[in-house]
All heavy atoms as a GROMACS GRO file, in nm:
protein
  573
    1MET      N    1   0.085  -0.117   0.000
    1MET     CA    2   0.000   0.000   0.000
    1MET      C    3   0.089   0.124   0.000
    1MET      O    4   0.180   0.134   0.080
    1MET     CB    5  -0.090  -0.004   0.123
    1MET     CG    6  -0.178   0.113   0.137
    1MET     SD    7  -0.287   0.087   0.280
    1MET     CE    8  -0.415   0.193   0.234
    2THR      N    9   0.063   0.215  -0.089
    2THR     CA   10   0.143   0.336  -0.096
    2THR      C   11   0.067   0.451  -0.032
    2THR      O   12  -0.055   0.458  -0.038
    2THR     CB   13   0.176   0.373  -0.241
    2THR    OG1   14   0.056   0.396  -0.311
    2THR    CG2   15   0.257   0.263  -0.309
    3ALA      N   16   0.141   0.539   0.028
    3ALA     CA   17   0.078   0.655   0.092
    3ALA      C   18   0.072   0.769  -0.008
    3ALA      O   19   0.167   0.795  -0.080
    3ALA     CB   20   0.159   0.697   0.215
    4GLN      N   21  -0.040   0.833  -0.013
    4GLN     CA   22  -0.056   0.950  -0.098
    4GLN      C   23  -0.079   1.071  -0.009
    4GLN      O   24  -0.147   1.061   0.094
    4GLN     CB   25  -0.174   0.935  -0.192
    4GLN     CG   26  -0.152   0.831  -0.298
    4GLN     CD   27  -0.270   0.825  -0.394
    4GLN    OE1   28  -0.380   0.866  -0.360
    4GLN    NE2   29  -0.247   0.775  -0.514
    5ALA      N   30  -0.021   1.181  -0.048
    5ALA     CA   31  -0.040   1.304   0.029
    5ALA      C   32  -0.186   1.347   0.017
    5ALA      O   33  -0.245   1.343  -0.090
    5ALA     CB   34   0.051   1.413  -0.023
    6ALA      N   35  -0.242   1.382   0.129
    6ALA     CA   36  -0.380   1.431   0.128
    6ALA      C   37  -0.382   1.568   0.062
    6ALA      O   38  -0.299   1.654   0.090
    6ALA     CB   39  -0.433   1.441   0.271
    7ARG      N   40  -0.474   1.586  -0.028
    7ARG     CA   41  -0.485   1.713  -0.098
    7ARG      C   42  -0.610   1.785  -0.051
    7ARG      O   43  -0.719   1.727  -0.050
    7ARG     CB   44  -0.493   1.692  -0.248
    7ARG     CG   45  -0.365   1.637  -0.305
    7ARG     CD   46  -0.375   1.626  -0.453
    7ARG     NE   47  -0.252   1.566  -0.505
    7ARG     CZ   48  -0.242   1.507  -0.620
    7ARG    NH1   49  -0.348   1.498  -0.699
    7ARG    NH2   50  -0.129   1.456  -0.661
    8ALA      N   51  -0.591   1.906  -0.014
    8ALA     CA   52  -0.707   1.988   0.024
    8ALA      C   53  -0.784   2.021  -0.102
    8ALA      O   54  -0.725   2.047  -0.207
    8ALA     CB   55  -0.661   2.115   0.094
    9PRO      N   56  -0.916   2.016  -0.094
    9PRO     CA   57  -0.994   2.051  -0.213
    9PRO      C   58  -0.967   2.196  -0.254
    9PRO      O   59  -0.947   2.283  -0.170
    9PRO     CB   60  -1.139   2.032  -0.170
    9PRO     CG   61  -1.137   2.025  -0.022
    9PRO     CD   62  -0.999   1.986   0.020
   10THR      N   63  -0.964   2.218  -0.383
   10THR     CA   64  -0.943   2.353  -0.434
   10THR      C   65  -1.066   2.436  -0.402
   10THR      O   66  -1.178   2.395  -0.435
   10THR     CB   67  -0.922   2.349  -0.587
   10THR    OG1   68  -0.814   2.263  -0.615
   10THR    CG2   69  -0.895   2.487  -0.641
   11PRO      N   70  -1.048   2.549  -0.334
   11PRO     CA   71  -1.165   2.630  -0.301
   11PRO      C   72  -1.232   2.683  -0.428
   11PRO      O   73  -1.164   2.725  -0.522
   11PRO     CB   74  -1.109   2.744  -0.216
   11PRO     CG   75  -0.962   2.742  -0.237
   11PRO     CD   76  -0.925   2.607  -0.288
   12GLN      N   77  -1.362   2.675  -0.430
   12GLN     CA   78  -1.439   2.723  -0.544
   12GLN      C   79  -1.462   2.874  -0.530
   12GLN      O   80  -1.489   2.922  -0.420
   12GLN     CB   81  -1.574   2.651  -0.551
   12GLN     CG   82  -1.562   2.502  -0.576
   12GLN     CD   83  -1.501   2.471  -0.710
   12GLN    OE1   84  -1.531   2.534  -0.810
   12GLN    NE2   85  -1.411   2.374  -0.713
   13PRO      N   86  -1.454   2.947  -0.639
   13PRO     CA   87  -1.482   3.091  -0.630
   13PRO      C   88  -1.631   3.112  -0.601
   13PRO      O   89  -1.714   3.028  -0.636
   13PRO     CB   90  -1.445   3.143  -0.768
   13PRO     CG   91  -1.451   3.026  -0.858
   13PRO     CD   92  -1.420   2.906  -0.773
   14PRO      N   93  -1.666   3.221  -0.537
   14PRO     CA   94  -1.807   3.246  -0.509
   14PRO      C   95  -1.886   3.262  -0.640
   14PRO      O   96  -1.833   3.314  -0.739
   14PRO     CB   97  -1.806   3.377  -0.429
   14PRO     CG   98  -1.674   3.440  -0.456
   14PRO     CD   99  -1.580   3.329  -0.491
   15ILE      N  100  -2.010   3.215  -0.640
   15ILE     CA  101  -2.092   3.223  -0.761
   15ILE      C  102  -2.161   3.358  -0.775
   15ILE      O  103  -2.214   3.389  -0.881
   15ILE     CB  104  -2.195   3.109  -0.768
   15ILE    CG1  105  -2.289   3.111  -0.648
   15ILE    CG2  106  -2.125   2.975  -0.781
   15ILE    CD1  107  -2.399   3.007  -0.656
   16LEU      N  108  -2.160   3.436  -0.669
   16LEU     CA  109  -2.218   3.570  -0.673
   16LEU      C  110  -2.124   3.664  -0.599
   16LEU      O  111  -2.087   3.639  -0.484
   16LEU     CB  112  -2.356   3.572  -0.607
   16LEU     CG  113  -2.429   3.706  -0.610
   16LEU    CD1  114  -2.467   3.745  -0.754
   16LEU    CD2  115  -2.554   3.701  -0.524
   17LEU      N  116  -2.084   3.770  -0.666
   17LEU     CA  117  -1.997   3.870  -0.606
   17LEU      C  118  -2.080   3.993  -0.576
   17LEU      O  119  -2.166   4.031  -0.655
   17LEU     CB  120  -1.883   3.906  -0.702
   17LEU     CG  121  -1.800   3.789  -0.756
   17LEU    CD1  122  -1.703   3.839  -0.862
   17LEU    CD2  123  -1.727   3.720  -0.643
   18ARG      N  124  -2.053   4.055  -0.462
   18ARG     CA  125  -2.125   4.178  -0.426
   18ARG      C  126  -2.025   4.287  -0.391
   18ARG      O  127  -1.932   4.265  -0.315
   18ARG     CB  128  -2.218   4.155  -0.308
   18ARG     CG  129  -2.289   4.285  -0.271
   18ARG     CD  130  -2.382   4.272  -0.156
   18ARG     NE  131  -2.432   4.405  -0.121
   18ARG     CZ  132  -2.505   4.433  -0.017
   18ARG    NH1  133  -2.540   4.336   0.065
   18ARG    NH2  134  -2.545   4.555   0.008
   19GLN      N  135  -2.045   4.403  -0.449
   19GLN     CA  136  -1.967   4.520  -0.418
   19GLN      C  137  -2.063   4.634  -0.390
   19GLN      O  138  -2.174   4.637  -0.443
   19GLN     CB  139  -1.879   4.562  -0.536
   19GLN     CG  140  -1.772   4.464  -0.574
   19GLN     CD  141  -1.699   4.512  -0.698
   19GLN    OE1  142  -1.761   4.545  -0.798
   19GLN    NE2  143  -1.567   4.515  -0.689
   20THR      N  144  -2.020   4.727  -0.309
   20THR     CA  145  -2.096   4.849  -0.288
   20THR      C  146  -2.006   4.964  -0.329
   20THR      O  147  -1.895   4.978  -0.280
   20THR     CB  148  -2.139   4.865  -0.141
   20THR    OG1  149  -2.215   4.748  -0.104
   20THR    CG2  150  -2.225   4.988  -0.122
   21ARG      N  151  -2.054   5.042  -0.423
   21ARG     CA  152  -1.981   5.159  -0.473
   21ARG      C  153  -2.062   5.282  -0.438
   21ARG      O  154  -2.158   5.315  -0.507
   21ARG     CB  155  -1.960   5.149  -0.623
   21ARG     CG  156  -1.877   5.030  -0.664
   21ARG     CD  157  -1.863   5.020  -0.813
   21ARG     NE  158  -1.787   4.902  -0.848
   21ARG     CZ  159  -1.783   4.851  -0.970
   21ARG    NH1  160  -1.850   4.908  -1.066
   21ARG    NH2  161  -1.711   4.744  -0.993
   22GLY      N  162  -2.023   5.344  -0.328
   22GLY     CA  163  -2.104   5.455  -0.278
   22GLY      C  164  -2.239   5.402  -0.234
   22GLY      O  165  -2.247   5.316  -0.147
   23SER      N  166  -2.345   5.451  -0.296
   23SER     CA  167  -2.479   5.406  -0.260
   23SER      C  168  -2.535   5.307  -0.362
   23SER      O  169  -2.655   5.283  -0.366
   23SER     CB  170  -2.572   5.526  -0.246
   23SER     OG  171  -2.580   5.596  -0.369
   24ILE      N  172  -2.448   5.248  -0.443
   24ILE     CA  173  -2.492   5.153  -0.546
   24ILE      C  174  -2.438   5.014  -0.513
   24ILE      O  175  -2.317   4.997  -0.495
   24ILE     CB  176  -2.444   5.196  -0.686
   24ILE    CG1  177  -2.500   5.334  -0.721
   24ILE    CG2  178  -2.482   5.092  -0.791
   24ILE    CD1  179  -2.442   5.393  -0.847
   25ALA      N  180  -2.527   4.918  -0.505
   25ALA     CA  181  -2.488   4.779  -0.484
   25ALA      C  182  -2.473   4.714  -0.621
   25ALA      O  183  -2.560   4.727  -0.707
   25ALA     CB  184  -2.592   4.705  -0.402
   26VAL      N  185  -2.361   4.646  -0.642
   26VAL     CA  186  -2.335   4.578  -0.769
   26VAL      C  187  -2.325   4.428  -0.741
   26VAL      O  188  -2.242   4.385  -0.662
   26VAL     CB  189  -2.204   4.628  -0.834
   26VAL    CG1  190  -2.178   4.555  -0.965
   26VAL    CG2  191  -2.209   4.778  -0.856
   27LEU      N  192  -2.412   4.352  -0.805
   27LEU     CA  193  -2.410   4.207  -0.796
   27LEU      C  194  -2.357   4.151  -0.927
   27LEU      O  195  -2.405   4.187  -1.034
   27LEU     CB  196  -2.550   4.151  -0.770
   27LEU     CG  197  -2.618   4.196  -0.641
   27LEU    CD1  198  -2.759   4.139  -0.635
   27LEU    CD2  199  -2.537   4.154  -0.521
   28THR      N  200  -2.258   4.064  -0.919
   28THR     CA  201  -2.197   4.006  -1.038
   28THR      C  202  -2.215   3.855  -1.035
   28THR      O  203  -2.171   3.789  -0.941
   28THR     CB  204  -2.046   4.039  -1.044
   28THR    OG1  205  -2.030   4.181  -1.041
   28THR    CG2  206  -1.984   3.984  -1.172
   29LEU      N  207  -2.283   3.802  -1.137
   29LEU     CA  208  -2.296   3.658  -1.151
   29LEU      C  209  -2.160   3.604  -1.191
   29LEU      O  210  -2.098   3.654  -1.285
   29LEU     CB  211  -2.400   3.623  -1.258
   29LEU     CG  212  -2.538   3.688  -1.245
   29LEU    CD1  213  -2.628   3.640  -1.357
   29LEU    CD2  214  -2.598   3.661  -1.110
   30ASN      N  215  -2.111   3.504  -1.120
   30ASN     CA  216  -1.975   3.457  -1.141
   30ASN      C  217  -1.974   3.308  -1.175
   30ASN      O  218  -1.912   3.227  -1.107
   30ASN     CB  219  -1.890   3.485  -1.016
   30ASN     CG  220  -1.743   3.464  -1.040
   30ASN    OD1  221  -1.695   3.480  -1.151
   30ASN    ND2  222  -1.671   3.427  -0.935
   31ARG      N  223  -2.045   3.272  -1.281
   31ARG     CA  224  -2.045   3.135  -1.331
   31ARG      C  225  -2.013   3.136  -1.480
   31ARG      O  226  -2.093   3.093  -1.563
   31ARG     CB  227  -2.181   3.069  -1.308
   31ARG     CG  228  -2.220   3.055  -1.164
   31ARG     CD  229  -2.350   2.980  -1.146
   31ARG     NE  230  -2.330   2.842  -1.188
   31ARG     CZ  231  -2.420   2.770  -1.257
   31ARG    NH1  232  -2.534   2.822  -1.291
   31ARG    NH2  233  -2.394   2.645  -1.291
   32PRO      N  234  -1.897   3.189  -1.519
   32PRO     CA  235  -1.869   3.205  -1.662
   32PRO      C  236  -1.865   3.072  -1.737
   32PRO      O  237  -1.902   3.068  -1.854
   32PRO     CB  238  -1.734   3.276  -1.666
   32PRO     CG  239  -1.672   3.249  -1.533
   32PRO     CD  240  -1.786   3.237  -1.436
   33ASP      N  241  -1.823   2.966  -1.672
   33ASP     CA  242  -1.818   2.836  -1.740
   33ASP      C  243  -1.958   2.785  -1.774
   33ASP      O  244  -1.974   2.707  -1.867
   33ASP     CB  245  -1.745   2.732  -1.656
   33ASP     CG  246  -1.596   2.766  -1.640
   33ASP    OD1  247  -1.545   2.846  -1.721
   33ASP    OD2  248  -1.534   2.715  -1.547
   34ALA      N  249  -2.057   2.828  -1.698
   34ALA     CA  250  -2.196   2.788  -1.723
   34ALA      C  251  -2.273   2.902  -1.792
   34ALA      O  252  -2.395   2.903  -1.792
   34ALA     CB  253  -2.264   2.751  -1.592
   35ARG      N  254  -2.198   2.999  -1.847
   35ARG     CA  255  -2.256   3.116  -1.914
   35ARG      C  256  -2.352   3.191  -1.821
   35ARG      O  257  -2.453   3.245  -1.862
   35ARG     CB  258  -2.323   3.076  -2.044
   35ARG     CG  259  -2.221   3.015  -2.141
   35ARG     CD  260  -2.278   2.989  -2.274
   35ARG     NE  261  -2.299   3.117  -2.341
   35ARG     CZ  262  -2.359   3.128  -2.456
   35ARG    NH1  263  -2.403   3.021  -2.518
   35ARG    NH2  264  -2.375   3.244  -2.511
   36ASN      N  265  -2.320   3.188  -1.692
   36ASN     CA  266  -2.396   3.257  -1.588
   36ASN      C  267  -2.542   3.214  -1.582
   36ASN      O  268  -2.629   3.290  -1.544
   36ASN     CB  269  -2.384   3.409  -1.602
   36ASN     CG  270  -2.245   3.455  -1.570
   36ASN    OD1  271  -2.184   3.407  -1.475
   36ASN    ND2  272  -2.192   3.544  -1.649
   37SER      N  273  -2.567   3.088  -1.618
   37SER     CA  274  -2.703   3.037  -1.610
   37SER      C  275  -2.744   3.025  -1.462
   37SER      O  276  -2.660   3.007  -1.374
   37SER     CB  277  -2.714   2.901  -1.678
   37SER     OG  278  -2.627   2.808  -1.617
   38LEU      N  279  -2.872   3.039  -1.438
   38LEU     CA  280  -2.922   3.034  -1.301
   38LEU      C  281  -2.929   2.889  -1.254
   38LEU      O  282  -2.982   2.802  -1.322
   38LEU     CB  283  -3.061   3.097  -1.293
   38LEU     CG  284  -3.066   3.246  -1.323
   38LEU    CD1  285  -3.211   3.295  -1.320
   38LEU    CD2  286  -2.982   3.325  -1.226
   39SER      N  287  -2.876   2.867  -1.137
   39SER     CA  288  -2.885   2.737  -1.071
   39SER      C  289  -2.961   2.760  -0.940
   39SER      O  290  -2.983   2.875  -0.900
   39SER     CB  291  -2.746   2.682  -1.041
   39SER     OG  292  -2.678   2.767  -0.950
   40GLU      N  293  -2.999   2.652  -0.876
   40GLU     CA  294  -3.069   2.668  -0.747
   40GLU      C  295  -2.984   2.743  -0.647
   40GLU      O  296  -3.033   2.829  -0.574
   40GLU     CB  297  -3.109   2.531  -0.692
   40GLU     CG  298  -3.222   2.467  -0.768
   40GLU     CD  299  -3.264   2.335  -0.707
   40GLU    OE1  300  -3.252   2.318  -0.584
   40GLU    OE2  301  -3.311   2.249  -0.783
   41SER      N  302  -2.855   2.713  -0.644
   41SER     CA  303  -2.767   2.780  -0.547
   41SER      C  304  -2.748   2.927  -0.582
   41SER      O  305  -2.744   3.012  -0.493
   41SER     CB  306  -2.633   2.708  -0.535
   41SER     OG  307  -2.571   2.698  -0.659
   42LEU      N  308  -2.739   2.960  -0.711
   42LEU     CA  309  -2.726   3.100  -0.750
   42LEU      C  310  -2.854   3.177  -0.718
   42LEU      O  311  -2.848   3.290  -0.670
   42LEU     CB  312  -2.690   3.113  -0.897
   42LEU     CG  313  -2.670   3.256  -0.949
   42LEU    CD1  314  -2.569   3.333  -0.867
   42LEU    CD2  315  -2.630   3.253  -1.096
   43ILE      N  316  -2.968   3.117  -0.741
   43ILE     CA  317  -3.095   3.182  -0.709
   43ILE      C  318  -3.103   3.209  -0.558
   43ILE      O  319  -3.145   3.317  -0.516
   43ILE     CB  320  -3.215   3.098  -0.758
   43ILE    CG1  321  -3.219   3.100  -0.911
   43ILE    CG2  322  -3.346   3.150  -0.700
   43ILE    CD1  323  -3.315   3.001  -0.972
   44ALA      N  324  -3.061   3.114  -0.477
   44ALA     CA  325  -3.061   3.132  -0.331
   44ALA      C  326  -2.966   3.245  -0.292
   44ALA      O  327  -2.999   3.328  -0.206
   44ALA     CB  328  -3.022   3.002  -0.261
   45GLU      N  329  -2.847   3.250  -0.354
   45GLU     CA  330  -2.752   3.358  -0.326
   45GLU      C  331  -2.809   3.493  -0.366
   45GLU      O  332  -2.794   3.593  -0.295
   45GLU     CB  333  -2.621   3.333  -0.400
   45GLU     CG  334  -2.545   3.212  -0.354
   45GLU     CD  335  -2.457   3.241  -0.233
   45GLU    OE1  336  -2.423   3.358  -0.211
   45GLU    OE2  337  -2.423   3.144  -0.163
   46LEU      N  338  -2.874   3.500  -0.482
   46LEU     CA  339  -2.936   3.625  -0.527
   46LEU      C  340  -3.044   3.670  -0.430
   46LEU      O  341  -3.054   3.788  -0.395
   46LEU     CB  342  -2.995   3.608  -0.667
   46LEU     CG  343  -2.899   3.616  -0.784
   46LEU    CD1  344  -2.966   3.566  -0.911
   46LEU    CD2  345  -2.848   3.758  -0.801
   47HIS      N  346  -3.126   3.576  -0.387
   47HIS     CA  347  -3.235   3.608  -0.294
   47HIS      C  348  -3.178   3.666  -0.165
   47HIS      O  349  -3.226   3.769  -0.116
   47HIS     CB  350  -3.317   3.482  -0.266
   47HIS     CG  351  -3.440   3.508  -0.188
   47HIS    ND1  352  -3.444   3.498  -0.051
   47HIS    CD2  353  -3.564   3.546  -0.227
   47HIS    CE1  354  -3.565   3.528  -0.009
   47HIS    NE2  355  -3.640   3.557  -0.113
   48ALA      N  356  -3.075   3.603  -0.110
   48ALA     CA  357  -3.015   3.651   0.014
   48ALA      C  358  -2.951   3.788  -0.006
   48ALA      O  359  -2.966   3.879   0.078
   48ALA     CB  360  -2.911   3.551   0.065
   49ALA      N  361  -2.881   3.807  -0.118
   49ALA     CA  362  -2.816   3.936  -0.145
   49ALA      C  363  -2.919   4.047  -0.162
   49ALA      O  364  -2.902   4.158  -0.110
   49ALA     CB  365  -2.728   3.926  -0.268
   50LEU      N  366  -3.027   4.018  -0.234
   50LEU     CA  367  -3.131   4.120  -0.254
   50LEU      C  368  -3.201   4.154  -0.123
   50LEU      O  369  -3.236   4.270  -0.099
   50LEU     CB  370  -3.231   4.073  -0.360
   50LEU     CG  371  -3.175   4.067  -0.501
   50LEU    CD1  372  -3.275   3.999  -0.595
   50LEU    CD2  373  -3.138   4.206  -0.552
   51ARG      N  374  -3.218   4.055  -0.037
   51ARG     CA  375  -3.276   4.082   0.094
   51ARG      C  376  -3.184   4.173   0.176
   51ARG      O  377  -3.229   4.270   0.238
   51ARG     CB  378  -3.303   3.951   0.168
   51ARG     CG  379  -3.377   3.968   0.299
   51ARG     CD  380  -3.411   3.834   0.366
   51ARG     NE  381  -3.304   3.738   0.354
   51ARG     CZ  382  -3.316   3.619   0.292
   51ARG    NH1  383  -3.429   3.583   0.240
   51ARG    NH2  384  -3.214   3.536   0.285
   52ASP      N  385  -3.054   4.145   0.172
   52ASP     CA  386  -2.958   4.229   0.243
   52ASP      C  387  -2.956   4.371   0.188
   52ASP      O  388  -2.950   4.468   0.263
   52ASP     CB  389  -2.816   4.170   0.234
   52ASP     CG  390  -2.800   4.043   0.314
   52ASP    OD1  391  -2.886   4.014   0.401
   52ASP    OD2  392  -2.701   3.971   0.289
   53ILE      N  393  -2.961   4.384   0.056
   53ILE     CA  394  -2.962   4.516  -0.007
   53ILE      C  395  -3.088   4.592   0.032
   53ILE      O  396  -3.084   4.711   0.062
   53ILE     CB  397  -2.949   4.502  -0.160
   53ILE    CG1  398  -2.808   4.456  -0.195
   53ILE    CG2  399  -2.983   4.632  -0.231
   53ILE    CD1  400  -2.792   4.411  -0.340
   54HIS      N  401  -3.201   4.523   0.034
   54HIS     CA  402  -3.328   4.586   0.072
   54HIS      C  403  -3.320   4.642   0.214
   54HIS      O  404  -3.372   4.751   0.242
   54HIS     CB  405  -3.441   4.484   0.062
   54HIS     CG  406  -3.573   4.536   0.106
   54HIS    ND1  407  -3.618   4.526   0.236
   54HIS    CD2  408  -3.669   4.602   0.037
   54HIS    CE1  409  -3.737   4.582   0.245
   54HIS    NE2  410  -3.771   4.629   0.126
   55ASP      N  411  -3.253   4.569   0.302
   55ASP     CA  412  -3.244   4.610   0.443
   55ASP      C  413  -3.134   4.713   0.468
   55ASP      O  414  -3.125   4.767   0.578
   55ASP     CB  415  -3.220   4.488   0.532
   55ASP     CG  416  -3.339   4.393   0.531
   55ASP    OD1  417  -3.451   4.436   0.494
   55ASP    OD2  418  -3.319   4.274   0.565
   56ASP      N  419  -3.050   4.741   0.370
   56ASP     CA  420  -2.938   4.834   0.386
   56ASP      C  421  -2.982   4.974   0.342
   56ASP      O  422  -2.994   5.002   0.223
   56ASP     CB  423  -2.819   4.786   0.303
   56ASP     CG  424  -2.694   4.867   0.326
   56ASP    OD1  425  -2.702   4.977   0.383
   56ASP    OD2  426  -2.586   4.819   0.286
   57ALA      N  427  -3.005   5.061   0.437
   57ALA     CA  428  -3.054   5.196   0.408
   57ALA      C  429  -2.953   5.280   0.330
   57ALA      O  430  -2.991   5.378   0.266
   57ALA     CB  431  -3.092   5.267   0.537
   58SER      N  432  -2.826   5.243   0.331
   58SER     CA  433  -2.726   5.322   0.260
   58SER      C  434  -2.726   5.293   0.109
   58SER      O  435  -2.671   5.371   0.031
   58SER     CB  436  -2.586   5.296   0.317
   58SER     OG  437  -2.544   5.165   0.288
   59VAL      N  438  -2.788   5.185   0.067
   59VAL     CA  439  -2.794   5.151  -0.076
   59VAL      C  440  -2.917   5.217  -0.137
   59VAL      O  441  -3.029   5.198  -0.091
   59VAL     CB  442  -2.798   4.998  -0.096
   59VAL    CG1  443  -2.819   4.963  -0.242
   59VAL    CG2  444  -2.672   4.934  -0.042
   60ARG      N  445  -2.894   5.293  -0.243
   60ARG     CA  446  -3.003   5.366  -0.309
   60ARG      C  447  -3.037   5.306  -0.445
   60ARG      O  448  -3.141   5.335  -0.502
   60ARG     CB  449  -2.964   5.512  -0.328
   60ARG     CG  450  -2.917   5.581  -0.201
   60ARG     CD  451  -3.017   5.582  -0.091
   60ARG     NE  452  -3.111   5.690  -0.112
   60ARG     CZ  453  -3.229   5.699  -0.053
   60ARG    NH1  454  -3.267   5.605   0.028
   60ARG    NH2  455  -3.308   5.799  -0.077
   61ALA      N  456  -2.947   5.225  -0.501
   61ALA     CA  457  -2.970   5.166  -0.632
   61ALA      C  458  -2.892   5.034  -0.641
   61ALA      O  459  -2.799   5.012  -0.564
   61ALA     CB  460  -2.925   5.260  -0.743
   62GLY      N  461  -2.932   4.952  -0.736
   62GLY     CA  462  -2.864   4.826  -0.756
   62GLY      C  463  -2.836   4.804  -0.903
   62GLY      O  464  -2.902   4.860  -0.990
   63ARG      N  465  -2.736   4.723  -0.929
   63ARG     CA  466  -2.700   4.690  -1.066
   63ARG      C  467  -2.653   4.544  -1.068
   63ARG      O  468  -2.587   4.499  -0.976
   63ARG     CB  469  -2.585   4.779  -1.113
   63ARG     CG  470  -2.541   4.753  -1.255
   63ARG     CD  471  -2.430   4.849  -1.295
   63ARG     NE  472  -2.404   4.843  -1.437
   63ARG     CZ  473  -2.329   4.750  -1.495
   63ARG    NH1  474  -2.274   4.656  -1.424
   63ARG    NH2  475  -2.310   4.752  -1.625
   64ASP      N  476  -2.691   4.474  -1.172
   64ASP     CA  477  -2.641   4.338  -1.185
   64ASP      C  478  -2.562   4.327  -1.314
   64ASP      O  479  -2.577   4.406  -1.405
   64ASP     CB  480  -2.755   4.236  -1.183
   64ASP     CG  481  -2.846   4.248  -1.303
   64ASP    OD1  482  -2.864   4.361  -1.353
   64ASP    OD2  483  -2.902   4.147  -1.346
   65ARG      N  484  -2.473   4.230  -1.316
   65ARG     CA  485  -2.391   4.207  -1.434
   65ARG      C  486  -2.343   4.063  -1.432
   65ARG      O  487  -2.350   3.997  -1.329
   65ARG     CB  488  -2.274   4.304  -1.443
   65ARG     CG  489  -2.187   4.302  -1.321
   65ARG     CD  490  -2.074   4.402  -1.324
   65ARG     NE  491  -1.951   4.325  -1.310
   65ARG     CZ  492  -1.840   4.351  -1.372
   65ARG    NH1  493  -1.833   4.452  -1.453
   65ARG    NH2  494  -1.733   4.278  -1.354
   66GLY      N  495  -2.296   4.018  -1.545
   66GLY     CA  496  -2.239   3.883  -1.553
   66GLY      C  497  -2.089   3.892  -1.571
   66GLY      O  498  -2.039   3.981  -1.637
   67GLN      N  499  -2.020   3.799  -1.510
   67GLN     CA  500  -1.875   3.792  -1.527
   67GLN      C  501  -1.847   3.750  -1.671
   67GLN      O  502  -1.906   3.655  -1.720
   67GLN     CB  503  -1.817   3.691  -1.428
   67GLN     CG  504  -1.670   3.695  -1.416
   67GLN     CD  505  -1.619   3.819  -1.345
   67GLN    OE1  506  -1.678   3.924  -1.347
   67GLN    NE2  507  -1.506   3.806  -1.281
   68ARG      N  508  -1.763   3.818  -1.741
   68ARG     CA  509  -1.733   3.802  -1.883
   68ARG      C  510  -1.848   3.854  -1.966
   68ARG      O  511  -1.962   3.861  -1.922
   68ARG     CB  512  -1.700   3.658  -1.920
   68ARG     CG  513  -1.576   3.606  -1.852
   68ARG     CD  514  -1.533   3.478  -1.916
   68ARG     NE  515  -1.421   3.422  -1.840
   68ARG     CZ  516  -1.380   3.300  -1.852
   68ARG    NH1  517  -1.439   3.218  -1.936
   68ARG    NH2  518  -1.278   3.257  -1.782
   69SER      N  519  -1.820   3.887  -2.088
   69SER     CA  520  -1.920   3.951  -2.172
   69SER      C  521  -2.004   3.852  -2.253
   69SER      O  522  -2.088   3.894  -2.331
   69SER     CB  523  -1.854   4.050  -2.267
   69SER     OG  524  -1.762   3.982  -2.350
   70GLY      N  525  -1.985   3.724  -2.238
   70GLY     CA  526  -2.057   3.626  -2.318
   70GLY      C  527  -2.196   3.591  -2.268
   70GLY      O  528  -2.258   3.501  -2.320
   71LEU      N  529  -2.244   3.664  -2.169
   71LEU     CA  530  -2.371   3.629  -2.107
   71LEU      C  531  -2.485   3.622  -2.208
   71LEU      O  532  -2.561   3.527  -2.212
   71LEU     CB  533  -2.405   3.730  -1.996
   71LEU     CG  534  -2.537   3.709  -1.924
   71LEU    CD1  535  -2.534   3.577  -1.848
   71LEU    CD2  536  -2.565   3.823  -1.830
   72LEU      N  537  -2.497   3.721  -2.294
   72LEU     CA  538  -2.608   3.726  -2.388
   72LEU      C  539  -2.564   3.704  -2.533
   72LEU      O  540  -2.640   3.728  -2.623
   72LEU     CB  541  -2.682   3.860  -2.374
   72LEU     CG  542  -2.742   3.887  -2.237
   72LEU    CD1  543  -2.804   4.025  -2.233
   72LEU    CD2  544  -2.845   3.782  -2.201
   73ARG      N  545  -2.443   3.660  -2.550
   73ARG     CA  546  -2.391   3.642  -2.686
   73ARG      C  547  -2.457   3.521  -2.750
   73ARG      O  548  -2.470   3.416  -2.691
   73ARG     CB  549  -2.241   3.621  -2.680
   73ARG     CG  550  -2.177   3.612  -2.816
   73ARG     CD  551  -2.029   3.590  -2.810
   73ARG     NE  552  -1.967   3.690  -2.727
   73ARG     CZ  553  -1.857   3.669  -2.657
   73ARG    NH1  554  -1.798   3.553  -2.660
   73ARG    NH2  555  -1.805   3.764  -2.585
   74ARG      N  556  -2.497   3.539  -2.874
   74ARG     CA  557  -2.555   3.427  -2.949
   74ARG      C  558  -2.443   3.347  -3.012
   74ARG      O  559  -2.344   3.403  -3.056
   74ARG     CB  560  -2.648   3.478  -3.056
   74ARG     CG  561  -2.771   3.542  -2.999
   74ARG     CD  562  -2.865   3.582  -3.106
   74ARG     NE  563  -2.978   3.649  -3.043
   74ARG     CZ  564  -3.089   3.673  -3.104
   74ARG    NH1  565  -3.105   3.638  -3.230
   74ARG    NH2  566  -3.188   3.731  -3.040
   75PRO      N  567  -2.462   3.215  -3.020
   75PRO     CA  568  -2.357   3.132  -3.082
   75PRO      C  569  -2.344   3.158  -3.230
   75PRO      O  570  -2.427   3.205  -3.295
   75PRO     CB  571  -2.403   2.989  -3.054
   75PRO     CG  572  -2.540   2.996  -3.002
   75PRO     CD  573  -2.571   3.139  -2.970
   0.00000   0.00000   0.00000
């Protein structure tokens, strides 16, 4: 039997990024390999982020975007 070094799993990048720029909340879909398609986990993340934004009195506007420009590109 040979011993193999245990490898820590590679951390996955977050599927939703949130930034606040002044009074504007920016949500970025971060699933470029899946063309930023909605998954159950992304929908849950969006729901939680929108709830947080709603409760944050310092945010006056919101913007969403997709990571990479291929989000709406036709093949």
